[in-house]
N, CA, C and O of each residue as an XYZ file, in Angstrom:
472
protein
N     -26.091      7.848     51.706
C     -26.630      6.860     52.602
C     -27.656      6.022     51.856
O     -28.452      6.559     51.087
N     -27.648      4.733     52.071
C     -28.594      3.875     51.362
C     -30.020      3.994     51.900
O     -30.245      4.352     53.056
N     -30.965      3.684     51.026
C     -32.374      3.651     51.425
C     -32.521      2.645     52.555
O     -31.927      1.567     52.519
N     -33.314      2.998     53.556
C     -33.520      2.133     54.710
C     -32.629      2.475     55.889
O     -32.840      1.975     56.994
N     -31.617      3.339     55.660
C     -30.738      3.753     56.760
C     -31.520      4.589     57.760
O     -32.444      5.312     57.388
N     -31.150      4.487     59.014
C     -31.764      5.301     60.069
C     -30.815      6.463     60.362
O     -29.602      6.283     60.470
N     -31.393      7.653     60.488
C     -30.621      8.874     60.704
C     -31.236      9.638     61.869
O     -32.456      9.782     61.956
N     -30.380     10.128     62.762
C     -30.861     10.976     63.853
C     -30.748     12.430     63.431
O     -29.706     12.868     62.943
N     -31.824     13.169     63.621
C     -31.861     14.589     63.288
C     -32.121     15.390     64.552
O     -32.974     15.035     65.365
N     -31.378     16.471     64.703
C     -31.625     17.389     65.806
C     -32.421     18.573     65.299
O     -32.138     19.108     64.228
N     -33.416     18.983     66.067
C     -34.226     20.131     65.676
C     -34.745     20.831     66.919
O     -34.652     20.310     68.030
N     -35.287     22.007     66.713
C     -35.888     22.760     67.812
C     -37.399     22.701     67.681
O     -37.952     22.975     66.616
N     -38.059     22.343     68.768
C     -39.514     22.323     68.796
C     -39.944     23.143     70.003
O     -39.616     22.805     71.140
N     -40.680     24.225     69.753
C     -41.072     25.153     70.818
C     -39.854     25.661     71.579
O     -39.900     25.844     72.795
N     -38.756     25.889     70.843
C     -37.541     26.431     71.443
C     -36.698     25.426     72.201
O     -35.666     25.792     72.763
N     -37.113     24.164     72.231
C     -36.365     23.143     72.969
C     -35.745     22.148     71.989
O     -36.389     21.746     71.021
N     -34.481     21.746     72.242
C     -33.853     20.767     71.346
C     -34.513     19.391     71.466
O     -34.797     18.906     72.561
N     -34.743     18.785     70.309
C     -35.357     17.459     70.235
C     -34.560     16.647     69.216
O     -34.131     17.178     68.191
N     -34.364     15.363     69.501
C     -33.721     14.467     68.546
C     -34.756     13.463     68.057
O     -35.460     12.843     68.854
N     -34.841     13.309     66.735
C     -35.763     12.336     66.153
C     -34.972     11.392     65.253
O     -33.955     11.779     64.675
N     -35.437     10.171     65.139
C     -34.818      9.193     64.250
C     -35.755      8.967     63.073
O     -36.945      8.708     63.251
N     -35.199      9.070     61.866
C     -35.992      8.865     60.656
C     -35.338      7.790     59.802
O     -34.131      7.562     59.885
N     -36.145      7.139     58.986
C     -35.637      6.131     58.057
C     -35.682      6.707     56.649
O     -36.722      7.204     56.216
N     -34.560      6.645     55.928
C     -34.497      7.163     54.565
C     -35.302      6.265     53.637
O     -35.205      5.039     53.691
N     -36.108      6.910     52.775
C     -36.933      6.162     51.836
C     -36.752      6.710     50.438
O     -36.304      7.843     50.257
N     -37.099      5.909     49.458
C     -37.029      6.300     48.056
C     -37.992      7.454     47.805
O     -39.130      7.437     48.274
N     -37.526      8.460     47.061
C     -38.392      9.581     46.717
C     -39.476      9.114     45.757
O     -39.215      8.323     44.850
N     -40.681      9.602     45.958
C     -41.765      9.289     45.032
C     -42.097     10.495     44.163
O     -43.184     10.573     43.590
N     -41.160     11.433     44.064
C     -41.368     12.634     43.258
C     -41.480     12.231     41.794
O     -40.567     11.616     41.244
N     -42.582     12.571     41.174
C     -42.789     12.203     39.778
C     -42.728     13.403     38.849
O     -42.625     13.239     37.634
N     -42.790     14.596     39.397
C     -42.728     15.792     38.569
C     -41.811     16.793     39.233
O     -41.753     16.875     40.460
N     -41.094     17.553     38.426
C     -40.142     18.509     38.964
C     -40.201     19.788     38.141
O     -40.417     19.751     36.930
N     -40.009     20.916     38.810
C     -39.864     22.195     38.129
C     -38.430     22.258     37.637
O     -37.500     22.021     38.409
N     -38.240     22.571     36.380
C     -36.910     22.521     35.775
C     -35.904     23.454     36.422
O     -34.702     23.204     36.325
N     -36.345     24.525     37.081
C     -35.389     25.456     37.686
C     -34.606     24.790     38.804
O     -33.543     25.281     39.185
N     -35.114     23.668     39.345
C     -34.358     22.955     40.372
C     -33.258     22.108     39.749
O     -32.410     21.575     40.464
N     -33.260     21.978     38.425
C     -32.246     21.190     37.735
C     -31.228     22.103     37.058
O     -30.025     21.951     37.272
N     -31.694     23.052     36.242
C     -30.790     23.894     35.453
C     -31.530     25.171     35.083
O     -32.622     25.116     34.517
N     -30.943     26.317     35.398
C     -31.617     27.597     35.143
C     -31.934     27.832     33.674
O     -32.891     28.538     33.359
N     -31.144     27.250     32.764
C     -31.357     27.466     31.337
C     -32.661     26.909     30.816
O     -33.114     27.293     29.737
N     -33.279     25.998     31.573
C     -34.582     25.466     31.151
C     -35.670     25.816     32.160
O     -36.683     25.124     32.265
N     -35.446     26.892     32.895
C     -36.447     27.356     33.858
C     -37.741     27.685     33.126
O     -37.726     28.298     32.059
N     -38.855     27.274     33.708
C     -40.159     27.528     33.116
C     -40.803     26.282     32.540
O     -41.946     26.321     32.087
N     -40.066     25.167     32.555
C     -40.625     23.900     32.072
C     -40.950     23.008     33.259
O     -40.157     22.891     34.194
N     -42.115     22.382     33.218
C     -42.466     21.366     34.209
C     -42.269     20.020     33.536
O     -42.790     19.778     32.447
N     -41.509     19.141     34.192
C     -41.134     17.876     33.574
C     -41.421     16.713     34.506
O     -41.507     16.881     35.722
N     -41.567     15.533     33.924
C     -41.734     14.317     34.719
C     -41.099     13.152     33.968
O     -40.830     13.239     32.770
N     -40.867     12.063     34.691
C     -40.338     10.863     34.055
C     -41.378     10.309     33.093
O     -42.562     10.235     33.422
N     -40.931      9.921     31.904
C     -41.852      9.346     30.914
C     -42.284      7.951     31.328
O     -43.361      7.500     30.939
N     -41.477      7.267     32.100
C     -41.815      5.921     32.554
C     -40.978      4.884     31.849
O     -40.635      5.037     30.677
N     -40.652      3.832     32.564
C     -39.860      2.721     32.040
C     -38.590      3.201     31.344
O     -38.235      2.715     30.270
N     -37.915      4.157     31.968
C     -36.632      4.662     31.465
C     -36.690      5.119     30.010
O     -35.802      4.802     29.218
N     -37.743      5.867     29.660
C     -37.909      6.331     28.287
C     -37.667      7.822     28.131
O     -38.011      8.389     27.094
N     -37.082      8.476     29.134
C     -36.778      9.886     29.021
C     -37.572     10.742     29.991
O     -38.241     10.242     30.895
N     -37.477     12.050     29.776
C     -38.143     13.042     30.623
C     -39.094     13.838     29.740
O     -38.669     14.475     28.776
N     -40.371     13.800     30.066
C     -41.376     14.481     29.253
C     -41.611     15.894     29.790
O     -41.656     16.115     31.000
N     -41.758     16.837     28.867
C     -42.070     18.223     29.217
C     -43.592     18.329     29.287
O     -44.279     18.198     28.274
N     -44.109     18.567     30.492
C     -45.561     18.631     30.699
C     -46.142     20.003     30.406
O     -47.303     20.120     30.015
N     -45.332     21.049     30.595
C     -45.821     22.407     30.398
C     -44.620     23.332     30.243
O     -43.569     23.091     30.837
N     -44.771     24.374     29.458
C     -43.740     25.403     29.304
C     -44.424     26.757     29.444
O     -45.352     27.073     28.699
N     -43.961     27.550     30.402
C     -44.538     28.876     30.615
C     -43.978     29.852     29.584
O     -42.772     29.884     29.340
N     -44.859     30.643     28.984
C     -44.470     31.620     27.969
C     -43.489     32.634     28.544
O     -43.607     33.041     29.699
N     -42.518     33.037     27.724
C     -41.567     34.074     28.111
C     -40.440     33.608     29.018
O     -39.604     34.417     29.420
N     -40.398     32.323     29.351
C     -39.353     31.803     30.237
C     -38.164     31.310     29.413
O     -38.284     31.141     28.200
N     -37.010     31.076     30.062
C     -35.867     30.528     29.327
C     -36.205     29.239     28.569
O     -35.719     29.037     27.457
N     -37.026     28.372     29.152
C     -37.400     27.121     28.473
C     -38.137     27.416     27.166
O     -37.875     26.773     26.149
N     -39.050     28.379     27.187
C     -39.787     28.748     25.976
C     -38.854     29.396     24.961
O     -38.980     29.151     23.761
N     -37.925     30.216     25.428
C     -37.019     30.928     24.533
C     -36.073     29.996     23.785
O     -35.698     30.285     22.648
N     -35.678     28.876     24.407
C     -34.793     27.956     23.685
C     -35.566     27.009     22.776
O     -34.967     26.289     21.977
N     -36.908     27.003     22.894
C     -37.723     26.209     21.994
C     -38.319     24.946     22.569
O     -38.879     24.148     21.818
N     -38.220     24.728     23.888
C     -38.883     23.562     24.484
C     -40.389     23.717     24.341
O     -40.923     24.818     24.475
N     -41.074     22.606     24.067
C     -42.529     22.633     23.907
C     -43.170     21.521     24.715
O     -42.565     20.478     24.966
N     -44.409     21.766     25.118
C     -45.181     20.743     25.816
C     -45.218     19.484     24.950
O     -45.484     19.550     23.750
N     -44.948     18.341     25.574
C     -44.947     17.072     24.853
C     -43.575     16.622     24.400
O     -43.397     15.456     24.049
N     -42.587     17.532     24.398
C     -41.214     17.131     24.071
C     -40.741     16.084     25.070
O     -41.130     16.105     26.238
N     -39.896     15.167     24.600
C     -39.306     14.166     25.484
C     -37.789     14.298     25.383
O     -37.212     14.120     24.311
N     -37.151     14.611     26.510
C     -35.692     14.711     26.553
C     -35.149     13.295     26.700
O     -35.388     12.633     27.709
N     -34.406     12.830     25.675
C     -33.870     11.465     25.687
C     -32.350     11.444     25.800
O     -31.750     10.381     25.961
N     -31.727     12.624     25.715
C     -30.278     12.692     25.837
C     -29.832     14.107     26.118
O     -30.545     15.071     25.840
N     -28.632     14.216     26.677
C     -28.027     15.525     26.926
C     -26.516     15.353     26.860
O     -25.949     14.478     27.513
N     -25.877     16.198     26.064
C     -24.419     16.145     25.893
C     -23.935     14.733     25.579
O     -22.994     14.234     26.197
N     -24.579     14.112     24.630
C     -24.229     12.784     24.116
C     -24.322     11.681     25.170
O     -23.666     10.646     25.048
N     -25.131     11.901     26.199
C     -25.382     10.878     27.209
C     -26.881     10.591     27.225
O     -27.686     11.515     27.109
N     -27.266      9.322     27.368
C     -28.697      9.017     27.415
C     -29.347      9.567     28.677
O     -28.731      9.595     29.742
N     -30.581      9.998     28.552
C     -31.367     10.476     29.689
C     -32.585      9.567     29.798
O     -33.493      9.622     28.968
N     -32.592      8.730     30.833
C     -33.701      7.798     31.052
C     -34.746      8.382     31.990
O     -35.916      8.003     31.947
N     -34.302      9.329     32.857
C     -35.202      9.870     33.875
C     -34.645     11.190     34.400
O     -33.574     11.633     33.984
N     -35.377     11.807     35.310
C     -34.978     13.098     35.869
C     -33.636     13.002     36.582
O     -32.840     13.938     36.519
N     -33.371     11.891     37.257
C     -32.094     11.722     37.961
C     -30.921     11.778     36.986
O     -29.897     12.387     37.294
N     -31.052     11.151     35.809
C     -29.989     11.211     34.797
C     -29.766     12.645     34.336
O     -28.626     13.091     34.206
N     -30.855     13.363     34.090
C     -30.757     14.746     33.629
C     -30.079     15.613     34.684
O     -29.233     16.446     34.359
N     -30.445     15.419     35.930
C     -29.854     16.189     37.027
C     -28.341     15.927     37.126
O     -27.573     16.861     37.361
N     -27.907     14.675     36.952
C     -26.473     14.342     37.017
C     -25.691     15.081     35.941
O     -24.600     15.591     36.198
N     -26.246     15.137     34.741
C     -25.571     15.831     33.643
C     -25.479     17.322     33.943
O     -24.429     17.928     33.731
N     -26.565     17.926     34.433
C     -26.558     19.347     34.761
C     -25.656     19.647     35.951
O     -25.048     20.716     36.009
N     -25.562     18.718     36.900
C     -24.705     18.930     38.074
C     -23.236     19.049     37.701
O     -22.453     19.622     38.458
N     -22.847     18.513     36.538
C     -21.463     18.632     36.063
C     -21.167     20.052     35.574
O     -20.028     20.371     35.234
N     -22.195     20.900     35.540
C     -22.095     22.307     35.137
C     -21.387     22.503     33.786
O     -20.371     23.194     33.708
N     -21.929     21.893     32.732
C     -21.314     22.077     31.414
C     -21.482     23.515     30.934
O     -22.473     24.171     31.257
N     -20.509     24.005     30.161
C     -20.605     25.374     29.646
C     -21.618     25.453     28.507
O     -22.254     26.489     28.314
N     -21.770     24.375     27.759
C     -22.765     24.278     26.697
C     -23.522     22.976     26.911
O     -22.938     21.957     27.277
N     -24.810     23.023     26.680
C     -25.632     21.836     26.869
C     -26.430     21.571     25.597
O     -27.154     22.443     25.117
N     -26.293     20.364     25.056
C     -27.064     19.959     23.885
C     -28.108     18.945     24.333
O     -27.769     17.839     24.753
N     -29.375     19.327     24.242
C     -30.472     18.429     24.612
C     -30.964     17.698     23.376
O     -31.279     18.332     22.369
N     -31.035     16.377     23.435
C     -31.610     15.568     22.365
C     -33.087     15.378     22.702
O     -33.435     14.769     23.714
N     -33.942     15.905     21.840
C     -35.386     15.946     22.077
C     -36.112     15.094     21.044
O     -35.818     15.168     19.851
N     -37.058     14.289     21.503
C     -38.002     13.617     20.610
C     -39.249     14.489     20.566
O     -39.883     14.729     21.594
N     -39.592     14.954     19.390
C     -40.796     15.774     19.202
C     -41.630     15.098     18.121
O     -41.357     15.233     16.929
N     -42.643     14.374     18.557
C     -43.408     13.569     17.603
C     -42.497     12.501     17.022
O     -41.871     11.742     17.762
N     -42.421     12.441     15.685
C     -41.553     11.470     15.017
C     -40.155     12.017     14.754
O     -39.300     11.297     14.237
N     -39.911     13.272     15.099
C     -38.622     13.905     14.808
C     -37.702     13.891     16.023
O     -38.152     13.927     17.169
N     -36.412     13.839     15.744
C     -35.394     13.972     16.786
C     -34.660     15.279     16.523
O     -34.097     15.468     15.445
N     -34.661     16.190     17.506
C     -34.022     17.493     17.327
C     -33.053     17.758     18.479
O     -33.093     17.085     19.508
N     -32.192     18.743     18.287
C     -31.265     19.171     19.335
C     -31.529     20.633     19.668
O     -31.731     21.461     18.780
N     -31.523     20.932     20.953
C     -31.608     22.313     21.427
C     -30.329     22.604     22.191
O     -29.909     21.806     23.030
N     -29.706     23.738     21.908
C     -28.453     24.112     22.564
C     -28.679     25.199     23.591
O     -29.403     26.163     23.342
N     -28.050     25.039     24.760
C     -28.094     26.036     25.831
C     -26.672     26.425     26.173
O     -25.768     25.589     26.181
N     -26.483     27.707     26.455
C     -25.161     28.166     26.903
C     -25.272     28.844     28.227
O     -24.268     29.300     28.773
């Protein structure tokens, strides 16, 4: 449904059915926990770098899958499986295809590296 569409929702309030109308709006989510995208990078907190420049890793919890594959705070994910990643939505689309192997193209300082997940 496009942004701006009106949707009727049915819900229970105090045990009584109520219908409300809501208008769909653009999400303003700027940061996401990686486990909502792909379990293989669980433990990383990420956000859009801005102006379609990739997804920045804001934090990586020790001992998590994200730490084990080598993700580090400050890494910028710019590609996955040979597709450009401009933002979290792009990354989510690639993960939603459920690839058996995932190659992340990471900018780390001046270096470009690849991390593989299976």
